Residue frames as a rotation matrix with the C-alpha (Angstrom) as fourth column:
MET 1
-0.480 -0.635 0.606 -15.01
0.713 -0.685 -0.152 -14.76
0.511 0.359 0.781 -4.75
LYS 2
-0.276 0.333 -0.902 -15.60
0.726 -0.542 -0.423 -11.69
-0.630 -0.771 -0.092 -2.64
TYR 3
0.327 0.445 0.834 -17.37
0.848 -0.528 -0.051 -8.63
0.418 0.723 -0.550 -3.87
VAL 4
-0.574 -0.433 -0.695 -16.10
0.638 -0.768 -0.048 -5.10
-0.513 -0.471 0.717 -3.59
ILE 5
0.446 0.778 0.443 -18.35
0.892 -0.423 -0.157 -2.20
0.065 0.465 -0.883 -4.26
TYR 6
-0.705 -0.644 -0.295 -16.87
0.635 -0.759 0.140 1.09
-0.314 -0.089 0.945 -5.27
ILE 7
0.225 0.891 0.395 -19.54
0.916 -0.331 0.225 3.72
0.331 0.311 -0.891 -5.12
PRO 8
-0.641 -0.318 0.698 -19.25
0.120 -0.940 -0.319 7.47
0.758 -0.121 0.641 -4.89
LEU 9
-0.912 0.213 -0.351 -20.62
0.379 0.104 -0.920 8.38
-0.159 -0.972 -0.176 -1.46
ILE 10
-0.686 0.681 -0.256 -23.43
-0.649 -0.732 -0.206 10.46
-0.328 0.025 0.944 -2.86
PHE 11
-0.109 0.653 -0.749 -24.96
-0.801 0.388 0.455 7.43
0.588 0.650 0.481 -4.52
PHE 12
-0.914 -0.395 -0.092 -24.42
-0.271 0.764 -0.586 4.99
0.302 -0.510 -0.805 -1.66
THR 13
-0.624 0.727 0.286 -27.93
-0.252 0.159 -0.955 5.13
-0.740 -0.668 0.084 -0.25
LEU 14
0.193 0.695 -0.692 -29.55
-0.931 -0.094 -0.353 4.93
-0.311 0.713 0.629 -3.70
ILE 15
-0.145 -0.389 -0.910 -27.59
-0.741 0.653 -0.161 1.82
0.656 0.650 -0.383 -4.60
SER 16
-0.761 -0.267 0.591 -27.91
-0.633 0.506 -0.585 -0.04
-0.143 -0.820 -0.555 -1.27
ASN 17
0.205 0.914 0.350 -31.37
-0.655 0.394 -0.645 -1.40
-0.727 -0.096 0.680 -2.12
GLU 18
0.648 0.006 -0.762 -30.05
-0.713 0.359 -0.603 -2.77
0.270 0.933 0.237 -5.37
LEU 19
-0.425 -0.900 -0.096 -27.09
-0.758 0.411 -0.507 -4.48
0.496 -0.142 -0.857 -3.71
PHE 20
-0.736 0.165 0.656 -29.24
-0.466 0.579 -0.669 -6.40
-0.490 -0.798 -0.350 -1.24
ALA 21
0.367 0.927 -0.076 -32.21
-0.681 0.212 -0.701 -7.04
-0.634 0.309 0.709 -3.57
ASN 22
0.695 -0.129 -0.707 -29.90
-0.592 0.454 -0.666 -8.78
0.407 0.882 0.239 -6.02
ASN 23
0.965 -0.255 0.063 -27.94
0.147 0.724 0.674 -10.58
-0.217 -0.641 0.736 -3.37
LEU 24
0.513 -0.844 0.159 -24.68
-0.007 -0.190 -0.982 -8.88
0.859 0.502 -0.103 -4.23
ILE 25
-0.590 -0.568 0.573 -24.08
-0.642 -0.100 -0.760 -8.69
0.489 -0.817 -0.306 -0.53
SER 26
-0.419 0.451 -0.788 -25.26
0.307 0.887 0.344 -11.81
0.854 -0.098 -0.510 1.27
LYS 27
0.374 0.632 0.678 -27.79
-0.541 -0.445 0.713 -11.53
0.753 -0.634 0.176 4.08
LYS 28
0.019 -0.365 -0.931 -26.07
0.661 0.703 -0.262 -12.35
0.751 -0.610 0.255 7.33
GLU 29
0.767 0.418 -0.486 -26.05
0.635 -0.386 0.670 -10.98
0.092 -0.823 -0.561 10.85
LYS 30
0.512 -0.684 -0.520 -22.52
0.026 -0.592 0.805 -9.62
-0.859 -0.425 -0.286 10.87
ILE 31
0.824 -0.331 0.460 -20.55
0.505 0.059 -0.861 -8.24
0.258 0.942 0.215 7.96
PHE 32
0.298 -0.825 -0.480 -16.85
0.615 -0.219 0.758 -7.38
-0.731 -0.521 0.442 8.39
PHE 33
0.920 0.025 0.392 -15.78
0.307 -0.669 -0.677 -4.07
0.246 0.742 -0.623 6.75
SER 34
-0.168 -0.986 -0.024 -12.38
0.925 -0.149 -0.350 -2.54
0.341 -0.081 0.937 6.41
ALA 35
0.936 0.340 -0.096 -11.87
0.352 -0.878 0.325 0.75
0.026 -0.338 -0.941 8.28
GLU 36
0.196 -0.914 0.355 -8.85
0.520 -0.210 -0.828 2.89
0.831 0.347 0.434 7.54
LEU 37
0.028 -0.296 -0.955 -6.94
0.996 -0.072 0.051 4.39
-0.084 -0.953 0.293 10.42
ASP 38
-0.266 -0.348 -0.899 -6.27
0.388 -0.892 0.231 7.83
-0.882 -0.288 0.372 8.94
TRP 39
-0.713 0.090 0.696 -8.28
0.686 -0.117 0.718 8.54
0.146 0.989 0.022 5.80
ILE 40
-0.313 0.568 -0.761 -9.96
0.484 -0.595 -0.642 11.72
-0.817 -0.569 -0.089 7.13
PRO 41
-0.521 0.647 0.557 -12.87
-0.835 -0.251 -0.490 12.52
-0.177 -0.720 0.671 6.54
TYR 42
-0.036 0.549 -0.835 -13.88
-0.750 0.538 0.385 9.23
0.661 0.640 0.392 4.97
SER 43
0.803 0.182 -0.568 -12.65
0.152 0.858 0.490 6.60
0.577 -0.480 0.661 7.40
PHE 44
-0.297 -0.894 0.336 -10.57
-0.269 -0.259 -0.928 7.18
0.916 -0.366 -0.164 10.50
TYR 45
0.171 0.288 -0.942 -10.42
0.794 0.526 0.305 6.46
0.583 -0.800 -0.139 14.23
LYS 46
-0.335 -0.191 0.923 -10.99
-0.382 -0.868 -0.318 8.93
0.862 -0.459 0.218 17.03
ASP 47
-0.210 0.180 0.961 -11.08
-0.974 0.042 -0.221 7.91
-0.080 -0.983 0.167 20.70
ASN 48
-0.875 -0.295 0.385 -10.73
-0.278 0.955 0.102 4.26
-0.397 -0.018 -0.917 19.56
LEU 49
0.057 0.936 0.349 -13.99
0.238 0.327 -0.915 4.43
-0.970 0.135 -0.204 17.56
PRO 50
-0.581 -0.228 0.781 -14.46
0.794 0.051 0.606 4.30
-0.178 0.972 0.151 13.77
LYS 51
0.128 0.588 -0.799 -15.62
0.181 -0.805 -0.564 7.63
-0.975 -0.073 -0.209 12.33
GLY 52
-0.819 -0.457 -0.348 -16.11
-0.169 -0.387 0.906 9.21
-0.548 0.801 0.240 8.94
TYR 53
-0.205 0.758 -0.619 -18.52
-0.952 -0.301 -0.053 9.41
-0.227 0.578 0.784 5.99
ILE 54
-0.373 0.011 -0.928 -17.98
-0.519 0.826 0.219 5.82
0.769 0.563 -0.303 4.92
ILE 55
-0.958 0.006 -0.287 -18.45
0.231 0.611 -0.757 4.49
0.171 -0.792 -0.587 8.44
ASP 56
-0.637 0.760 -0.127 -21.67
-0.397 -0.465 -0.791 6.49
-0.660 -0.454 0.599 8.87
TYR 57
-0.099 0.581 -0.808 -23.13
-0.983 0.067 0.168 5.23
0.152 0.811 0.565 5.58
ILE 58
-0.594 -0.166 -0.787 -22.26
-0.183 0.981 -0.069 1.61
0.783 0.103 -0.613 6.41
LYS 59
-0.962 0.263 -0.068 -23.93
0.117 0.175 -0.978 1.96
-0.245 -0.949 -0.199 9.80
LEU 60
-0.314 0.885 -0.345 -27.09
-0.779 -0.448 -0.439 3.40
-0.543 0.131 0.829 8.18
LEU 61
-0.191 0.193 -0.963 -27.08
-0.805 0.531 0.266 0.56
0.562 0.825 0.054 5.68
GLY 62
-0.889 -0.216 -0.405 -26.73
0.043 0.840 -0.541 -1.94
0.457 -0.498 -0.737 8.50
GLU 63
-0.732 0.681 0.012 -29.75
-0.208 -0.207 -0.956 -0.49
-0.648 -0.703 0.293 10.27
LYS 64
-0.092 0.730 -0.677 -31.77
-0.954 -0.260 -0.150 -0.52
-0.285 0.632 0.720 7.07
GLU 65
0.115 0.068 -0.991 -30.81
-0.701 0.712 -0.033 -4.02
0.704 0.698 0.130 6.02
ASN 66
0.812 0.361 0.459 -30.67
-0.581 0.417 0.699 -5.53
0.061 -0.834 0.549 9.51
PHE 67
0.565 -0.712 -0.417 -27.02
0.583 0.702 -0.409 -6.52
0.584 -0.012 0.812 9.82
GLU 68
0.872 -0.375 -0.315 -24.28
0.104 -0.489 0.866 -5.52
-0.479 -0.788 -0.387 12.23
PRO 69
0.726 -0.686 0.059 -21.29
-0.076 -0.165 -0.983 -3.93
0.684 0.709 -0.171 10.58
ILE 70
0.761 -0.608 -0.225 -18.00
0.427 0.208 0.880 -4.97
-0.489 -0.766 0.418 12.25
PHE 71
0.892 -0.452 0.016 -15.20
-0.318 -0.652 -0.689 -2.57
0.322 0.609 -0.725 11.42
ILE 72
0.612 -0.786 -0.090 -11.64
0.763 0.557 0.327 -3.88
-0.207 -0.269 0.941 11.26
ASN 73
0.944 -0.310 -0.115 -9.27
-0.319 -0.945 -0.067 -0.95
-0.088 0.100 -0.991 11.80
ASP 74
0.293 -0.907 0.302 -5.91
0.536 0.418 0.734 -1.38
-0.792 -0.053 0.608 10.29
THR 75
-0.426 -0.532 -0.732 -3.71
-0.387 -0.624 0.679 -0.16
-0.818 0.572 0.060 7.49
TRP 76
0.418 0.581 -0.698 -4.82
-0.868 0.029 -0.496 -0.53
-0.268 0.813 0.516 3.89
ASP 77
-0.313 -0.609 -0.729 -2.17
-0.779 0.604 -0.171 -3.20
0.544 0.514 -0.663 3.20
ASN 78
-0.951 -0.053 0.304 -3.23
-0.250 0.710 -0.658 -5.31
-0.181 -0.702 -0.689 6.21
ASN 79
-0.102 0.990 0.100 -6.91
-0.455 0.043 -0.889 -5.02
-0.885 -0.136 0.446 5.38
LEU 80
0.264 0.061 -0.963 -6.19
-0.960 0.111 -0.256 -5.98
0.092 0.992 0.088 1.77
LYS 81
-0.725 -0.608 -0.323 -4.37
-0.542 0.793 -0.276 -9.05
0.424 -0.025 -0.905 3.01
ARG 82
-0.705 0.548 0.449 -7.30
-0.237 0.415 -0.878 -9.96
-0.668 -0.726 -0.163 5.29
PHE 83
0.251 0.838 -0.484 -9.66
-0.778 -0.123 -0.616 -9.61
-0.576 0.531 0.622 2.34
LYS 84
-0.041 -0.340 -0.940 -7.58
-0.870 0.474 -0.134 -11.90
0.491 0.812 -0.315 0.15
GLU 85
-0.934 -0.340 -0.109 -7.51
-0.225 0.799 -0.558 -14.42
0.277 -0.497 -0.823 3.03
LYS 86
-0.202 0.965 -0.165 -11.34
0.120 0.192 0.974 -14.19
0.972 0.177 -0.154 3.27
ARG 87
-0.438 0.023 -0.899 -11.14
0.897 0.088 -0.434 -12.76
0.069 -0.996 -0.059 6.81
LEU 88
-0.656 0.273 -0.703 -12.86
-0.034 -0.942 -0.334 -9.57
-0.754 -0.195 0.628 5.70
ASP 89
0.008 0.772 0.636 -16.12
0.738 0.424 -0.524 -9.38
-0.674 0.474 -0.566 3.76
VAL 90
0.764 0.352 0.541 -15.98
0.623 -0.621 -0.475 -5.84
0.169 0.700 -0.694 2.24
LEU 91
-0.571 -0.809 -0.140 -13.18
0.811 -0.582 0.053 -3.40
-0.125 -0.083 0.989 1.47
SER 92
0.099 0.762 -0.640 -15.04
0.645 -0.539 -0.542 -0.22
-0.758 -0.359 -0.545 2.31
ALA 93
0.789 0.119 -0.602 -13.51
-0.317 -0.761 -0.566 1.86
-0.526 0.638 -0.563 -0.47
ILE 94
-0.173 -0.850 0.497 -11.43
0.298 0.436 0.849 0.69
-0.939 0.295 0.177 -3.39
GLY 95
0.202 0.160 -0.966 -10.74
-0.756 -0.602 -0.257 1.86
-0.623 0.782 0.000 -6.86
TYR 96
0.953 0.216 0.211 -10.61
-0.021 0.744 -0.668 -0.18
-0.302 0.633 0.713 -10.05
SER 97
-0.017 -0.903 -0.428 -7.43
-0.921 -0.153 0.358 -1.59
-0.389 0.401 -0.830 -11.43
LYS 98
0.361 0.099 -0.927 -6.73
-0.699 0.687 -0.199 -4.46
0.618 0.720 0.317 -13.82
LYS 99
-0.648 -0.708 -0.280 -4.52
-0.322 0.588 -0.742 -6.14
0.690 -0.391 -0.609 -11.18
ARG 100
-0.697 0.407 0.591 -7.36
-0.632 0.041 -0.774 -6.15
-0.339 -0.913 0.229 -8.63
GLU 101
0.279 0.811 -0.514 -9.60
-0.943 0.332 0.012 -8.11
0.180 0.481 0.858 -11.01
GLU 102
-0.390 -0.514 -0.764 -7.44
-0.393 0.843 -0.367 -11.11
0.833 0.157 -0.531 -10.19
PHE 103
-0.878 -0.049 -0.476 -8.88
0.374 0.552 -0.746 -11.41
0.299 -0.832 -0.466 -6.67
ILE 104
-0.600 0.740 -0.304 -12.15
0.028 -0.360 -0.933 -9.44
-0.799 -0.568 0.195 -6.61
LEU 105
-0.294 0.635 0.714 -15.35
0.935 0.038 0.351 -9.07
0.196 0.772 -0.605 -8.53
LEU 106
-0.875 -0.084 -0.477 -15.80
0.223 -0.944 -0.243 -5.33
-0.430 -0.318 0.845 -8.89
GLN 107
-0.019 0.934 0.358 -19.33
0.997 0.046 -0.067 -4.08
-0.079 0.355 -0.931 -9.31
MET 108
-0.953 -0.273 -0.132 -19.54
0.249 -0.953 0.172 -0.64
-0.172 0.131 0.976 -10.86
PHE 109
-0.003 1.000 -0.001 -22.84
0.934 0.002 -0.357 1.30
-0.357 -0.002 -0.934 -10.70
């Protein structure tokens, strides 16, 4: 089962140590993250490059924890489908719903 972490951005750096220390995110060289096309200012594309608060935090986390984040830019629906098919490791931002419990393990902090 994949893990999805929904964390308010202000707490992202505080929680990152906990996520890796407890192996909630596996240690591997490349981790595939969703990147929304037009969710300004959180996740968007400009000049064919991922930008936004979420993207910046994930890049910092990658530097700190020694992994390369690979951003998959697409619509929410397509990235959700990729996640369900195990072609995406992390949905970068997702809210809780009872229906989503069917296919994810949601960790709330």
